[in-house]
C-alpha positions in Angstrom: -216.6 -177.7 -79.6 -217.2 -178.4 -75.9 -218.7 -175.7 -73.7 -215.4 -175.5 -71.7 -213.4 -174.9 -74.9 -215.9 -172.4 -76.2 -215.8 -170.5 -72.9 -212.1 -169.9 -73.4 -213.0 -167.5 -76.2 -215.9 -165.8 -74.5 -214.9 -163.4 -71.7 -217.3 -162.5 -68.9 -218.9 -159.1 -69.8 -218.5 -156.4 -67.2 -221.9 -155.4 -65.6 -222.4 -151.7 -65.9 -224.9 -148.9 -65.6 -227.0 -148.3 -68.7 -225.8 -145.3 -70.7 -229.0 -143.3 -70.4 -228.8 -143.6 -66.6 -225.1 -143.2 -65.9 -224.8 -140.1 -68.1 -226.7 -138.2 -65.4 -224.8 -139.4 -62.3 -221.3 -139.7 -60.9 -221.7 -143.3 -59.7 -219.2 -145.8 -61.0 -220.0 -147.0 -64.5 -218.5 -150.5 -64.2 -220.2 -152.4 -61.5 -217.6 -155.2 -61.1 -217.7 -159.0 -61.2 -219.5 -161.1 -58.6 -217.7 -164.2 -57.4 -219.1 -166.6 -59.9 -218.3 -164.3 -62.8 -214.8 -163.7 -61.5 -214.2 -167.5 -61.1 -215.6 -168.2 -64.6 -213.3 -165.6 -66.1 -210.4 -167.0 -64.1 -211.1 -170.5 -65.5 -210.4 -169.1 -69.0 -206.7 -168.7 -68.1 -204.5 -171.3 -69.8 -201.9 -171.3 -67.0 -199.1 -171.1 -69.6 -195.7 -172.6 -68.8 -194.2 -169.4 -70.1 -196.6 -166.7 -68.8 -196.0 -163.8 -71.1 -198.7 -161.8 -69.3 -196.2 -161.2 -66.5 -193.8 -159.7 -68.9 -196.4 -157.1 -69.8 -197.0 -156.1 -66.2 -194.9 -153.1 -65.2 -194.6 -154.4 -61.6 -194.3 -158.1 -62.5 -197.4 -159.5 -60.7 -197.6 -163.3 -60.7 -200.7 -163.2 -62.8 -201.4 -166.9 -63.5 -200.9 -167.7 -59.8 -203.4 -165.1 -58.5 -205.9 -166.0 -61.2 -205.6 -169.8 -60.4 -206.3 -169.0 -56.8 -209.5 -167.2 -57.8 -210.5 -170.2 -60.0 -209.9 -172.4 -57.0 -212.0 -170.2 -54.8 -209.1 -169.3 -52.6 -209.5 -165.5 -52.4 -207.1 -165.1 -49.5 -204.3 -166.6 -51.5 -205.3 -164.6 -54.6 -205.0 -161.4 -52.5 -201.7 -162.4 -51.0 -200.2 -163.3 -54.4 -201.6 -160.1 -56.1 -200.5 -157.7 -53.4 -197.0 -159.1 -53.2 -196.2 -156.9 -56.1 -199.1 -154.5 -56.4 -200.0 -152.3 -53.4 -203.1 -150.8 -54.9 -205.0 -153.4 -56.9 -208.4 -151.8 -56.5 -207.1 -148.7 -58.3 -205.1 -150.5 -61.0 -207.9 -152.9 -61.7 -210.0 -149.9 -62.6 -207.8 -147.4 -64.4 -204.7 -149.2 -65.7 -204.7 -150.0 -69.5 -204.4 -153.7 -69.2 -205.3 -154.1 -72.8 -201.9 -152.6 -73.8 -199.9 -154.2 -70.9 -200.6 -157.6 -69.3 -203.6 -158.5 -71.5 -201.8 -157.6 -74.6 -199.3 -160.4 -73.9 -202.0 -163.0 -73.0 -201.6 -166.1 -75.1 -205.3 -166.7 -75.2 -205.7 -163.3 -76.9 -203.9 -164.6 -80.0 -206.8 -166.8 -80.7 -209.7 -164.8 -79.3 -210.3 -162.5 -76.4 -207.6 -162.2 -73.7 -208.3 -163.1 -70.1 -209.8 -160.0 -68.4 -206.9 -159.7 -65.9 -207.8 -156.2 -64.7 -211.4 -157.2 -63.9 -210.4 -160.2 -61.9 -207.8 -158.0 -60.1 -210.5 -155.5 -59.2 -212.8 -158.2 -57.9 -210.1 -159.5 -55.5 -209.3 -156.1 -54.2 -213.0 -155.1 -53.8 -213.6 -158.4 -52.0 -210.8 -157.6 -49.6 -212.2 -154.1 -48.9 -215.7 -155.5 -48.3 -214.2 -158.1 -45.9 -212.2 -155.4 -44.1 -208.9 -157.1 -45.1 -206.0 -154.7 -45.7 -204.2 -155.0 -49.0 -201.1 -153.5 -47.3 -200.8 -155.4 -44.0 -198.1 -154.3 -41.6 -196.0 -157.1 -40.2 -193.8 -156.9 -37.2 -190.7 -154.9 -38.2 -187.9 -153.4 -36.2 -187.8 -149.5 -36.6 -184.6 -148.4 -38.2 -184.7 -144.9 -36.9 -184.2 -143.5 -40.4 -186.5 -140.6 -41.7 -187.5 -140.4 -45.3 -189.5 -137.6 -46.9 -191.8 -138.4 -49.8 -193.0 -135.3 -51.8 -196.3 -136.0 -53.5 -199.1 -138.4 -52.5 -200.0 -139.8 -56.0 -199.4 -143.5 -56.9 -195.6 -143.2 -57.0 -195.4 -141.5 -53.7 -197.9 -143.7 -51.9 -196.2 -146.9 -53.2 -192.8 -145.7 -52.2 -194.0 -144.6 -48.7 -195.8 -147.9 -48.1 -192.8 -150.0 -49.0 -190.4 -147.9 -46.9 -192.8 -148.1 -43.9 -192.9 -151.8 -44.2 -189.1 -151.9 -44.0 -189.2 -150.0 -40.7 -188.4 -146.5 -41.8 -190.3 -143.4 -40.6 -191.9 -141.8 -43.6 -193.6 -138.4 -44.0 -195.6 -137.6 -47.2 -195.8 -133.9 -48.1 -198.8 -133.1 -50.3 -199.5 -129.8 -52.0 -203.3 -130.1 -52.1 -205.7 -130.2 -49.2 -206.4 -133.9 -49.7 -204.0 -136.8 -50.4 -204.1 -139.0 -53.5 -202.5 -136.8 -56.2 -203.9 -137.5 -59.6 -206.0 -140.3 -58.2 -208.0 -137.7 -56.3 -208.0 -134.7 -58.5 -207.6 -136.1 -62.0 -209.8 -139.2 -62.3 -213.6 -138.8 -62.0 -215.5 -140.9 -59.4 -217.5 -142.7 -62.2 -214.2 -144.3 -63.1 -212.5 -144.4 -59.7 -214.8 -143.9 -56.7 -213.5 -141.6 -54.0 -214.0 -144.2 -51.3 -211.5 -146.6 -53.2 -208.8 -143.9 -53.2 -209.5 -143.0 -49.5 -209.3 -146.6 -48.5 -205.9 -147.0 -50.1 -204.7 -143.7 -48.5 -205.9 -144.9 -45.1 -204.1 -148.2 -45.6 -200.8 -146.4 -46.1 -201.5 -144.3 -43.0 -202.1 -147.5 -41.2 -198.5 -148.5 -41.8 -197.4 -145.5 -39.8 -196.9 -143.1 -42.6 -197.6 -139.4 -41.7 -199.3 -137.3 -44.4 -199.0 -133.5 -44.3 -201.3 -131.6 -46.8 -201.2 -128.0 -48.0 -197.5 -128.3 -48.2 -195.8 -127.1 -51.4 -192.3 -128.0 -52.3 -190.3 -124.9 -53.3 -192.8 -122.7 -51.3 -193.4 -124.2 -47.9 -189.9 -125.6 -47.9 -187.2 -126.8 -50.3 -185.7 -130.2 -50.7 -182.5 -128.9 -49.1 -184.5 -127.7 -46.1 -186.1 -131.1 -45.7 -182.6 -132.6 -45.6 -181.5 -130.0 -43.1 -184.6 -130.9 -41.0 -183.3 -134.4 -40.6 -184.8 -136.4 -43.5 -182.0 -138.6 -44.7 -183.5 -139.3 -48.1 -186.1 -137.5 -50.2 -188.3 -139.1 -52.9 -189.8 -136.6 -55.3 -193.1 -137.7 -56.8 -194.7 -134.4 -57.7 -196.4 -135.7 -60.8 -197.1 -133.7 -64.0 -199.9 -131.4 -63.2 -198.9 -128.3 -65.2 -201.4 -128.1 -68.1 -200.7 -127.3 -71.7 -202.8 -124.7 -73.6 -203.9 -124.3 -77.1 -202.0 -121.1 -77.9 -204.8 -119.7 -80.0 -206.8 -116.4 -79.9 -209.6 -116.4 -77.4 -208.0 -118.6 -74.7 -208.5 -115.8 -72.1 -212.3 -115.8 -72.5 -214.7 -116.7 -69.7 -215.6 -120.4 -70.2 -212.2 -121.7 -71.2 -210.6 -124.3 -68.9 -207.6 -126.6 -68.8 -208.8 -130.1 -68.2 -206.8 -130.2 -65.0 -208.6 -127.2 -63.6 -212.0 -128.4 -64.7 -211.5 -131.9 -63.3 -209.9 -130.7 -60.1 -212.8 -128.4 -59.4 -215.2 -131.3 -59.7 -213.2 -134.3 -58.5 -211.4 -132.8 -55.6 -213.5 -129.8 -54.6 -217.0 -131.1 -55.4 -217.9 -128.2 -57.6 -220.8 -130.2 -59.1 -222.5 -129.7 -55.7 -222.1 -125.9 -55.7 -223.4 -123.9 -53.8 -223.4 -126.5 -51.1 -219.6 -126.3 -51.5 -217.4 -123.2 -51.9 -215.9 -124.0 -55.3 -218.0 -123.2 -58.4 -217.8 -124.5 -61.9 -219.4 -123.3 -65.1 -222.4 -125.6 -65.9 -222.0 -126.0 -69.7 -224.7 -126.3 -72.2 -222.5 -126.9 -75.2 -219.0 -128.0 -74.4 -216.0 -128.8 -76.6 -213.0 -130.7 -75.4 -209.9 -130.5 -77.4 -207.8 -133.7 -77.3 -208.5 -137.4 -77.3 -206.6 -139.0 -74.4 -208.1 -140.5 -71.3 -208.1 -137.0 -69.7 -210.2 -135.7 -72.6 -212.7 -138.5 -72.1 -212.9 -137.8 -68.4 -213.5 -134.1 -69.0 -216.2 -134.5 -71.6 -218.0 -137.2 -69.7 -217.8 -135.0 -66.5 -219.3 -132.1 -68.5 -222.1 -134.3 -69.6 -222.9 -135.3 -66.0 -222.9 -131.6 -65.0 -225.8 -131.1 -67.4 -224.3 -130.3 -70.8 -226.8 -130.7 -73.6 -224.2 -131.0 -76.4 -220.7 -132.5 -75.9 -218.0 -132.6 -78.5 -214.5 -134.1 -78.6 -212.4 -132.2 -81.2 -209.3 -134.1 -82.3 -206.9 -133.4 -85.2 -206.3 -137.0 -86.1 -208.6 -140.0 -86.9 -210.2 -142.4 -84.4 -207.4 -144.9 -85.1 -204.9 -142.5 -83.6 -206.9 -141.6 -80.5 -204.7 -142.3 -77.4 -207.6 -142.9 -74.9 -208.5 -146.4 -73.9 -210.9 -148.0 -76.3 -213.3 -148.7 -73.4 -213.4 -145.0 -72.4 -214.1 -143.9 -76.0 -216.9 -146.5 -76.3 -218.4 -145.3 -73.0 -218.3 -141.7 -74.2 -220.0 -142.7 -77.5 -222.7 -144.6 -75.6 -223.4 -141.6 -73.5 -224.0 -139.4 -76.5 -220.6 -137.6 -76.9 -220.0 -136.5 -80.5 -216.6 -136.8 -82.0 -215.3 -134.2 -84.4 -212.3 -135.9 -85.9 -209.6 -134.6 -88.3 -210.3 -131.1 -87.0 -208.2 -128.6 -85.1 -209.2 -125.3 -83.4 -207.8 -122.0 -84.6 -209.7 -119.5 -82.5 -212.1 -119.4 -79.6 -214.9 -117.0 -80.2 -216.4 -114.7 -77.6 -219.2 -112.2 -77.2 -219.1 -108.6 -76.0 -219.1 -109.7 -72.4 -216.0 -111.9 -72.9 -217.9 -115.2 -72.8 -217.3 -118.1 -75.1 -219.8 -118.5 -77.9 -218.0 -120.9 -80.2 -214.8 -122.2 -81.7 -213.5 -121.8 -85.2 -211.8 -125.0 -86.5 -210.1 -126.2 -89.7 -210.4 -129.7 -91.3 -207.3 -131.8 -91.4 -205.9 -134.7 -93.4 -203.2 -137.2 -92.4 -199.9 -136.8 -94.1 -196.5 -138.4 -93.8 -195.5 -140.0 -90.4 -193.7 -137.7 -87.9 -190.7 -138.5 -85.8 -192.8 -140.7 -83.5 -194.2 -142.7 -86.4 -197.7 -141.1 -86.3 -199.1 -139.6 -89.4 -198.9 -135.9 -89.2 -202.1 -133.9 -89.5 -202.1 -131.3 -92.3 -204.5 -128.4 -92.7 -207.0 -128.6 -95.6 -207.0 -125.1 -97.2 -210.4 -123.3 -97.1 -211.9 -125.8 -94.7 -212.8 -123.5 -91.8 -216.0 -124.2 -89.9 -217.5 -123.1 -86.6 -219.0 -125.0 -83.6 -221.3 -123.2 -81.3 -220.0 -123.7 -77.7 -220.2 -122.0 -74.3 -217.4 -123.9 -72.7 -214.0 -125.1 -74.1 -211.7 -127.5 -72.2 -208.1 -128.0 -73.3 -207.0 -131.6 -72.7 -203.7 -131.7 -74.7 -201.2 -132.8 -72.2 -199.4 -131.9 -69.0 -195.9 -131.4 -67.7 -194.1 -131.3 -64.3 -194.6 -128.1 -62.3 -191.5 -125.9 -62.6 -191.4 -125.1 -58.9 -189.2 -128.1 -58.1 -186.5 -127.3 -60.5 -186.5 -123.6 -59.8 -186.1 -124.3 -56.1 -183.5 -127.0 -56.6 -181.0 -125.8 -59.3 -178.6 -128.7 -58.7 -181.3 -131.2 -59.6 -180.9 -132.2 -63.3 -184.0 -132.0 -65.4 -184.6 -133.0 -69.0 -187.1 -132.3 -71.8 -190.3 -130.8 -70.7 -189.0 -130.2 -67.2 -189.0 -133.8 -66.2 -186.5 -134.8 -63.5 -183.6 -136.9 -64.7 -183.5 -140.2 -62.7 -182.2 -143.7 -63.1 -184.9 -146.0 -64.3 -183.9 -148.9 -62.0 -183.1 -147.0 -58.8 -184.8 -143.6 -59.1 -181.5 -141.9 -58.1 -181.1 -138.3 -59.4 -178.1 -136.0 -59.9 -178.6 -134.7 -56.4 -177.3 -136.4 -53.3 -179.9 -138.0 -51.1 -182.7 -137.4 -53.6 -184.6 -139.9 -55.6 -187.5 -139.3 -58.0 -190.2 -141.3 -59.9 -193.6 -141.3 -61.5 -194.9 -138.6 -63.8 -192.4 -136.1 -62.5 -189.8 -138.3 -64.3 -191.6 -139.9 -67.2 -194.2 -137.2 -68.0 -197.9 -138.2 -67.8 -198.0 -142.0 -67.8 -200.0 -144.8 -66.2 -200.8 -145.4 -62.6 -199.0 -148.8 -62.4 -195.9 -147.4 -64.1 -195.7 -144.7 -61.4 -196.2 -147.3 -58.7 -193.4 -149.4 -60.1 -191.0 -146.5 -60.1 -192.0 -145.7 -56.5 -191.4 -149.3 -55.4 -188.0 -149.5 -57.1 -187.0 -146.2 -55.5 -188.1 -147.4 -52.1 -185.9 -150.6 -52.5 -182.9 -148.5 -53.4 -183.5 -145.9 -50.6 -183.6 -148.8 -48.1 -180.5 -150.3 -49.6 -178.6 -147.0 -49.4 -179.8 -146.3 -45.8 -178.6 -149.7 -44.7 -175.2 -149.1 -46.4 -174.9 -145.9 -44.4 -175.5 -147.9 -41.2 -172.8 -150.4 -42.2 -170.4 -147.6 -42.9 -171.1 -145.9 -39.6 -170.7 -149.3 -37.8 -167.3 -149.7 -39.5 -166.3 -146.3 -38.3 -166.0 -144.8 -41.8 -165.8 -141.1 -41.6 -168.9 -139.4 -43.0 -171.0 -142.5 -42.4 -174.5 -141.5 -43.4 -173.2 -138.5 -45.3 -171.9 -140.9 -48.0 -174.0 -141.0 -51.2 -173.5 -142.7 -54.5 -174.6 -140.6 -57.4 -177.2 -141.5 -60.0 -176.1 -144.5 -62.2 -175.3 -143.5 -65.7 
């Protein structure tokens, strides 16, 4: 076998901090490819005549084309090709699960390791940022005079706002927290997604002319109807899914129990790891147990480790094969010393006389018959109770949309779990002039899926606004007041 053929099956390893070092800092774990590594990985691409990798990309990036540009050393073309469909490649290249999306469809992966598409994507985006090249350049566009409100500054909201601004519309983003970025800012630790990367993407959107108003809560500061009354002709709701689920077991009110959302927000957004230099404290755990096994659980337990925890546990009621977190995140947690207590479920959080957590009582589980989703249902093993000594418990078992939106907007149709009902292709809701997308519609999902929904909604909002102009020009009564309801 020639070296060239052999190299097709040997991907470039990602340089990263050593586990014994990174477990004690919040610096990014993955260090990124250099140019030669990125080009070598790009040369592995088969340039298939039928590139199935594109089918696996939620926003349809022309993957072989941007990878070929990297292989040819034309990074400007690579960036142009990549950002034609993906507004935030530096983010997606770091946190999107390429292994279940584009890379899962890579033809080379059928015979060996798939091309590391996400790592090449990250390299191109980081190169652009280092060179001072905007990934969301503003071209000359004639202002339309239309005003659009975007509620939420997470990936769906930012993507929608950026596209609308490029089309000439005046866009205002309304964000509930004191910093923009949504889940990118409060939910993902800096060792996976550095704050400067998020801030650069937010600044790029502002550079398009988008105004961002923080500390603004939909349903409290103003309602959707009030935004429309204030002159916003369309509203895109991208409020995410930040309402945490709890364990519903005795002891959840003890001091030392957190939802993963609260714990991560305190550290990621408010810098609680630097207390008392900042105002927001967080409990520095010695023995922490995180219940759940998704990416949020991995983020929480690895954050606790970096805060100084001496013992860290992930407690999960199924086996490792069923863990929903990315394989990479699970392996990184293991390398850093996190212990996994599998086929176990908590039944009570134990406290002392001062109301502080001292442990958690659990039961052993075994996997039974598949449930309605096809996953084997965990079943309690009688008489299998055991106790883990802990001083901190973090629940990372899922989130749902905040109920404020639906309470303040009773004519906005919502579905299971409080998600907003919206058309998948257009984002149109049951309410006139209102679109929605991202986790507020799908429930907690991936960054790039949210971005895709934001971009599709932007295209439909633009289409609708221009239709109103045509109606007004034709003298149709009502003009801009016309609105087609959500597609069935």
